[in-house]
C-alpha positions in Angstrom: 110.6 9.5 -57.6 108.5 11.6 -55.2 110.0 14.6 -53.4 108.2 16.0 -50.4 109.0 19.1 -48.5 108.0 18.7 -44.9 107.3 21.2 -42.0 105.5 20.6 -38.7 104.4 22.3 -35.5 103.9 25.9 -36.6 101.8 26.6 -33.5 100.3 29.8 -35.1 98.9 31.9 -32.3 98.6 35.4 -33.7 102.0 36.4 -32.2 104.6 38.2 -34.2 107.2 35.5 -33.3 105.1 32.5 -34.6 104.1 34.4 -37.7 107.7 35.5 -38.5 109.1 32.0 -38.2 106.3 30.4 -40.3 106.7 33.0 -43.0 110.5 32.5 -43.0 110.2 28.8 -43.9 107.3 29.6 -46.3 109.3 32.1 -48.2 112.3 29.7 -48.4 110.1 26.9 -49.8 108.2 29.1 -52.2 111.5 30.4 -53.5 113.3 27.1 -54.1 115.1 27.2 -57.4 114.0 23.6 -58.1 110.6 22.0 -57.7 109.2 19.5 -55.1 106.1 17.5 -55.7 104.2 18.7 -52.5 104.6 20.3 -49.1 103.5 18.1 -46.2 102.5 19.8 -42.9 102.2 17.3 -40.1 100.0 19.0 -37.5 99.9 21.5 -34.7 99.3 24.1 -37.4 97.4 26.2 -34.8 98.3 26.6 -31.2 94.9 27.0 -29.6 92.7 25.5 -32.4 91.0 28.9 -33.0 89.4 29.7 -36.3 91.5 32.9 -36.7 94.7 30.8 -36.4 93.6 28.6 -39.3 92.7 31.7 -41.3 96.3 32.8 -40.8 97.5 29.4 -41.9 95.3 29.5 -45.0 96.9 32.8 -46.0 100.4 31.5 -45.2 99.9 28.4 -47.3 98.1 30.1 -50.2 99.6 30.5 -53.7 102.0 27.6 -53.2 103.8 26.4 -56.3 103.0 22.8 -55.3 100.2 20.9 -53.6 99.9 21.5 -49.8 99.0 18.4 -47.8 98.1 18.7 -44.1 97.0 16.6 -41.2 96.0 17.7 -37.6 97.9 17.5 -34.4 96.9 17.6 -30.7 96.8 21.4 -30.7 94.4 21.4 -33.6 90.6 21.5 -33.5 88.8 19.5 -36.2 85.9 21.9 -36.8 87.8 25.2 -37.2 90.5 23.3 -39.1 88.0 22.0 -41.6 86.2 25.3 -42.0 89.0 27.9 -42.1 91.9 25.9 -43.5 90.3 23.4 -45.8 87.1 25.3 -46.7 84.9 22.4 -45.7 81.9 22.2 -43.4 82.9 22.0 -39.8 82.7 18.4 -38.4 84.1 16.5 -35.5 85.2 13.3 -37.2 88.8 12.5 -38.1 90.3 14.6 -40.8 91.8 12.1 -43.3 92.8 12.7 -46.9 94.9 11.2 -49.7 97.0 12.7 -52.5 97.7 10.3 -55.4 100.8 11.0 -57.5 101.9 9.1 -60.6 103.7 6.3 -58.8 103.0 7.0 -55.1 100.3 8.1 -52.7 100.5 10.1 -49.4 97.8 9.3 -46.9 97.4 12.1 -44.3 95.9 10.5 -41.2 94.3 12.2 -38.2 96.1 11.0 -35.0 94.5 13.6 -32.8 92.3 12.8 -29.8 89.9 15.7 -29.2 90.7 17.2 -25.8 93.9 15.1 -25.2 97.6 15.5 -26.0 98.1 11.8 -26.7 97.7 10.4 -30.2 95.7 7.5 -31.7 94.5 6.3 -35.0 90.9 5.4 -34.4 89.0 2.5 -36.0 87.4 4.9 -38.5 90.9 6.0 -39.6 92.2 2.5 -39.8 89.2 1.5 -41.9 89.8 4.5 -44.2 93.5 3.6 -44.6 92.6 0.0 -45.6 89.9 1.2 -48.0 92.1 3.8 -49.6 95.0 1.3 -50.1 92.5 -1.2 -51.5 91.3 1.5 -54.0 94.9 2.0 -55.1 95.2 -1.7 -55.8 98.7 -2.1 -54.5 100.0 -0.3 -57.7 101.6 2.6 -55.9 104.0 3.0 -53.0 102.3 4.7 -50.1 103.5 6.9 -47.2 101.5 7.4 -44.1 101.7 10.9 -42.5 100.3 11.7 -39.1 101.3 13.8 -36.1 102.3 11.5 -33.2 105.4 9.3 -33.6 104.7 5.6 -32.7 108.1 5.2 -31.0 109.9 6.7 -28.0 112.3 9.5 -29.0 114.2 9.6 -25.7 112.8 12.7 -24.2 110.1 12.6 -21.5 107.9 15.3 -23.1 107.1 13.8 -26.5 107.4 10.3 -25.1 104.6 11.0 -22.7 102.3 11.8 -25.6 103.3 9.4 -28.3 100.9 7.3 -30.5 98.8 4.9 -28.5 98.4 1.2 -29.5 101.4 1.1 -31.8 100.8 -2.7 -32.1 97.7 -1.9 -34.1 99.7 0.2 -36.5 102.4 -2.5 -36.7 99.8 -5.1 -37.6 98.6 -2.9 -40.5 102.1 -2.4 -41.8 102.6 -6.2 -41.7 99.6 -6.7 -44.0 100.5 -3.8 -46.3 103.8 -4.1 -48.0 103.0 -1.1 -50.2 103.4 1.2 -47.2 107.0 2.4 -47.7 107.4 4.6 -44.6 105.9 6.9 -42.0 106.3 10.6 -41.6 105.3 12.4 -38.4 105.9 15.6 -36.4 104.9 16.5 -32.7 108.4 16.1 -31.1 109.9 19.4 -32.3 113.1 17.6 -33.2 114.4 16.1 -36.5 114.7 12.4 -36.0 115.0 9.2 -38.0 114.1 5.8 -36.7 112.4 2.5 -37.7 109.0 1.2 -36.8 107.7 -2.3 -37.6 110.4 -2.6 -40.3 109.5 0.7 -42.0 111.5 3.9 -42.0 110.1 6.6 -39.7 111.0 10.3 -40.3 110.1 12.9 -37.6 110.0 16.5 -38.8 111.5 19.4 -36.9 109.3 22.0 -35.4 108.9 25.4 -36.9 108.1 27.2 -33.7 110.9 25.8 -31.5 113.4 22.9 -31.2 113.4 20.3 -28.5 116.6 20.0 -26.4 117.4 16.4 -25.6 118.3 15.6 -22.0 122.0 15.6 -22.7 121.8 19.0 -24.3 120.6 20.9 -21.2 117.8 21.3 -18.8 115.8 23.9 -20.8 113.3 21.9 -22.9 112.5 24.4 -25.7 115.3 26.1 -27.7 113.3 29.0 -29.0 116.3 30.6 -30.7 117.1 27.6 -32.8 116.7 28.2 -36.6 113.5 27.1 -38.2 113.7 23.5 -39.4 112.3 21.6 -42.4 112.9 18.3 -44.1 112.9 16.9 -47.6 111.8 13.3 -48.1 112.6 11.4 -51.3 110.7 8.2 -52.1 112.1 6.2 -55.0 110.3 3.9 -57.4 111.9 1.0 -55.5 110.3 2.1 -52.2 113.4 3.5 -50.6 112.7 6.6 -48.4 115.5 9.0 -47.8 115.2 12.1 -45.6 117.2 15.3 -45.6 117.0 17.9 -42.8 117.6 21.6 -43.2 117.4 24.8 -41.2 116.4 28.3 -42.4 118.2 31.2 -40.8 
């Protein structure tokens, strides 16, 4: 059984508000009485993609009692992200990585398009997913994590900027039964859906929560508690998601 804590959309910008909310959920997770296998952060870690914002994120995510897995979002910038958060040479290619556990693997995929708010998994990323899964030999269940949901979530803001070419992703899932589910962020609302026969879990936003059309005209609820999720992947491939708030 794999247990992942999940946060998304920190939008660190140097402001006291963003920092306070991020540290609130960090302190909650670092202080859990039990253990999780990893923390997954699904993009928009920085608000402007500035190196100083990733330096703050690196401090925030340091000394974790578990591995920290990240992928970029549309507000992130690949060069500063690599340099200040990952400690790697700055480069403009997609930021993809994998973490292998005893019976499962989490593939963190870059769905960002530099200079755009829409999302896409490019051919380099699809090739990397295929090669990574080939290397695992089908022996482990796999989760794909990226920023942009591939389905509509019934609000015009995130639906305007969802993952492009979802048919390409659906074709991959059809060929790859070992992929047990998808985990995303971007929409600033906790949500659960299905895509191409796989469970899709959308993490809440740390910085603010999306109000759906029937909840009022104001889009961003900036007073909502900080949200997080816990995802449990069993040995049989069942993905269960639990959503929590931190007050």
